[in-house]
C-alpha positions as CSV (number, residue, x, y, z in Angstrom):
1,M,5.3,135.0,-50.0
2,R,6.8,135.3,-46.5
3,K,3.5,134.3,-45.0
4,L,3.4,131.1,-47.2
5,I,7.0,130.2,-46.2
6,K,6.3,130.7,-42.5
7,R,3.1,128.6,-42.7
8,F,5.1,125.9,-44.5
9,L,7.8,125.9,-41.8
10,R,5.3,125.7,-39.0
11,G,3.3,122.9,-40.6
12,E,3.7,119.4,-39.0
13,S,1.8,117.2,-41.4
14,G,5.0,115.5,-42.6
15,A,6.6,115.0,-39.2
16,V,5.0,111.6,-38.7
17,T,6.4,110.4,-42.1
18,V,9.9,111.5,-41.1
19,D,9.6,109.6,-37.8
20,W,8.5,106.4,-39.7
21,V,11.4,106.8,-42.2
22,V,13.9,107.1,-39.3
23,L,12.4,104.2,-37.5
24,T,12.3,102.0,-40.6
25,A,15.9,102.8,-41.3
26,A,16.9,101.8,-37.8
27,V,15.1,98.5,-38.1
28,V,16.7,97.7,-41.4
29,A,20.2,98.6,-40.0
30,L,19.6,96.3,-37.0
31,A,18.4,93.5,-39.2
32,G,21.6,93.9,-41.3
33,V,23.8,93.7,-38.3
34,A,22.0,90.6,-37.0
35,F,22.2,88.9,-40.4
36,S,25.9,89.7,-40.6
37,S,26.7,88.3,-37.2
38,I,24.6,85.1,-37.8
39,Q,26.2,84.5,-41.2
40,T,29.7,84.9,-39.7
41,A,29.0,82.5,-36.8
42,S,27.3,79.9,-38.9
43,G,30.0,79.8,-41.5
44,G,32.4,78.0,-39.2
45,V,29.8,75.5,-38.2
46,G,29.0,74.7,-41.9
47,T,32.7,74.3,-42.7
48,G,33.1,71.9,-39.7
49,V,30.2,69.8,-40.7
50,G,31.4,69.7,-44.3
51,N,34.9,68.6,-43.2
52,Y,33.5,65.9,-41.0
53,L,31.2,64.5,-43.7
54,T,34.1,64.6,-46.3
55,N,36.4,62.5,-44.1
56,K,33.7,60.0,-43.1
57,T,33.4,56.8,-45.1
58,V,30.1,55.2,-45.9
59,G,29.1,52.4,-43.6
60,E,30.9,53.6,-40.4
């Protein structure tokens, strides 16, 4: 039984999978941060355009 546990702990067949999981989690986190900052910045622009169009009369 000890030999089986030692062999399992020395095995590296799942190491690449762990690397990919960590890398994918980092990419998803960065995408979330980028989306959040873009959404915050574009909200003010949308509000400004909406206010401008609301106050404009047709034909001017």
